[in-house]
N, C-alpha and C positions, 0 to 999 in steps of 0.2 A: 123048139126054143125052150130054154130053161124057164123055171118058175121065177117070175120077177119078185115075188114076195119073199123068196128065200135067198135072193141074190144080195151081193154086197153093194149097197148104194153109196156112191161117192159124190161129193160136191166140193166146191172151192173151200167152203168153211170147214168141212170135215177133214179135208186134206191138210189145210192150214193148221188145224188143231193138232193133227198127228205130227206134223213137222216141228211145231213149236214145243210140244210135250205129249208123248203118248198117253200119259195119265189124264191130261186134259181132254184128249180125244175120247178116252173111255168115259169120262164123266159127262161130257157134252153129248155124246152120240150113242152110248150103249147103256149106261147106268139108268136104272129106273127106281123111283121112290118106292120102297117096299110097301108103303101104306096104300098107294094109289096106282101103282104100276105105270106111272107116267114119267117121261123124261123130265130133266130139270134144266133150268136156265137161270143164270144170274143176270139181273137187270141192273143197268148202270146209266148215268146221264148221257154219255156218248152214244150208247146203243139206242136209247130212246130218241135222241136228236136225229140220228141217222134214219131210224125207222119212220119218224114223222115226216121228214123232208122227202124221203124216197116215196112214201105213200102219196104225197101230193104230186110229185113229178110223174109217177107211174100213171096216175089218173089222166094226165094230159095225153098219153098215147092212145087212150080210148076215144078221144075227141077228134073231129075233123080239124085240119090245120087252121081254118079261119075261126074256129070256136074256142081254141085252147086258152086264150087269154081274155075271154069276155068277163070272167069272174076273177077278182084279185086272188092270187095264190096265197097272199098273207091272210086274207079273210078265211079261205079254206083251211089254212094252217090253224087259225084260232079255233075253228069248229072242231077239229080232231084232237087238239091238244089235251082236252080233258081225259082222253084215253091214256095219257102219259104223265099226268100231273101227280105230284106228291110221291109217296113211297112206291107206287106202282110203276113210276118212271125211274126209280132209283135216286130220287132227290131227297136229301136229308134236311134241307131247309129252303125257304122261299127265295132267298137271295140267289142261291145256286140255280134254282129252277128258272128264275127270271133271266139270268144270264144266258142260259142255254136256249131258252125260248127266243130271246132276242137274236141270238146267233142264227137260229133257224129262219127267222123272218128276214134277216139281212141276206141270207143265201137266196131266198125266194125272190127278194127284190132284185137281186142281180139277174136272176133268170128272167124276170119280167122285163127288165130294162134292156137286157142283151140276150134274147132267146137263142140266137145262133142256130144250131141244128134243130132245136125244138120247134122252129118255125117252118121246118121242112117236113115232107111226108115221112112216115115211119112204118116199119114192118112190125106187126104185132103177132107174136107166137100165141096161138090160141090155148095151148095147154096151160093150166094153172102152174104146173111144175114141169117145164121142158125136160125131157129125158131121152136117152137112147142107150142101147147096149154097147158099152165100151168094149166088152169082150164076152161073147156068149160062152166060149169054152172055159173062161175063168169065172163066169157068172158074176159079172160086174156091170153095174149100170151107172152112168154119169148123169147127173141132174143139176139143175140150178136155174135161177132167174137172171136174165140179162136186163140191165137197167133200161137201155134204149138201143134200138136198131134204126139208124137213119137210112132212108132209102136214097140211093144214088141213081137217078133215072138214066143218066148218060151211059152207064155201064151195067144197068140192071143188077146192081150189087148192094151190099149193106155195109154200113160203118158202125162198129161196136162202140158204144159210149158208156162209160161207167162213172157214176157220180160219186164224188168223195166229199164227205162232210167233216172229215178229220184231216190231219196233216201227215199221217203215216205214209212213208215211202214204200211203194210196192216192189222195190228192187229185189229180185230173187224169188218173188212170189210166182206160183203156178196159175194165178188167176187168168192171165191172158191165154196161155195154152189151153186151159180148160174151156174158156169162153169160145175160143176159136173152134175147138172140137164140137162143142154144143151147137153153136150157131150153124156150123157146116152140116150138121146132121139132123137138125130139127126144122130146117126150112131150106128151100131150094136155091136161094141166091148165093153167089160167091161173096166172100168177105173181102172188102176193099181195104180195110184198115181198122185201127182201134185207137181210142183216145181215152184219157182220164180227164174228168172235169173236176178240179178242186174248187168247189163252190165258194169257199171262203177266201180264195186267192183272187177272185175276179171272174171275168167273162171268157178268158182264153182257155181253150182246150190244150192238153199236153199230149201230143201224138206219141204213140208207142210203137215199137218195132215188134212185129209178130213173127214167131217162128214158122217154119214150114209145118204143114199138117203132120208129116211123118215125125218131125222132131217133137212136136207137141204131144203126139200119141206116146212116143217113147218116154218123155219126161213124166207124163201122168201115170203111165203103166208102171214105171219104176217104183213110185211111191204107193200106188194101188196094191202092188204085190207085197210090199212091206206091211201095209195095213192088213192084208188078208192073212199073212203069216202071223202077225201079232195077235189077231183074233183067234187063229187056230191054236196058238200056244197059250192064249190068255195071258199075254205078257205086255203090260202097259205101265212101264216104270218111268217116273219123272227123272230127267237127266241129273237133277240136283239131289236125288235120293229122298229120304223120308222127310227132310225139311221142306220139300216142295219148291215150286217156282211161282213166278207171278201169274202164270197161266192156269195152274191147277190149285194153288193154295186157297183162293177164295171159294172155288167150287167144293173143296173139302169141307168148308164151313157148313155148306148145305147138308152134306152127308152126315156130319156130326151133330146136326140139329141146332147150330148156332145162328143160322140165317132166319130171316123173317119171310113167311109166305105172303105174297101180295096178289095172288090170282093166277089165272091161266093165260098163257100167251099163244103165239102162233103154233099151229099143229098140236094144240092141247097140252103144251108143256107146262109144268108147274113152275111158276116164276117166283124168285126170291131176291131179297136185298140183304146186305149185311147191316148189322146195327151201326149207328152213326160213328161210334169210335173206331169200328173196324173198317168202315168206308174210308176214313182218313188214313188209317194204317195202310190199306190197300193202295191208295194213291201214291204212297211213298215207295212202294216196292218196284 
């Protein structure tokens, strides 16, 4: 078996970065701060909102079904919010932060009032970062966290659920093919289906059509090989040239020293925010 530490690690986020802009992929997944040798991350209000809400919901899967809603999710949200407040959450002013904070609370109230599949048994993958060899011969590992695996006792299968805190449409995304491959390879039960839960839109899940395992593998491998070639050739150009695009332009501000360091985030990344005037500029792009 190849050495996993020298393998190409792939995830939904890294593949999405490459598809959106190869330069963005490089800056998000390969570039390291020359002073600290750590990867970089740009913090923003939507990212902080999503992280906080997901953290609360993920906690539920660790609890027995009858214990999940003994404590108010909104109270738990208030307790962890200090980790996201102010500049470290990407908030340039108190008004914006309060607006995002209230959005998070509203989503969690929806979950408490209409728990749906969260009131059913769930399968918990024990690994902190589920992973498997996508291709040993190509030395590629696919990894990622799944938001929720609802257990379906009638068929001894699982239902993939992904929680959405934004309004972005995932049409054309490889998220579901990637999740299908991951879930099929990191636990033993068959995948019965997959749904998105757009938490801001209410209590209803949006059922998704899954590809076959073979089609999912082919779709993911196609992009994976493009990434591997780009890394071999060290070629990560933005489609819009030197002017950059909305996916890489803000990250370039970190490289050029124009962003503000606000601390370390997940996996030890150095986290930055843009100065207030540049935050407003980025929103317009």
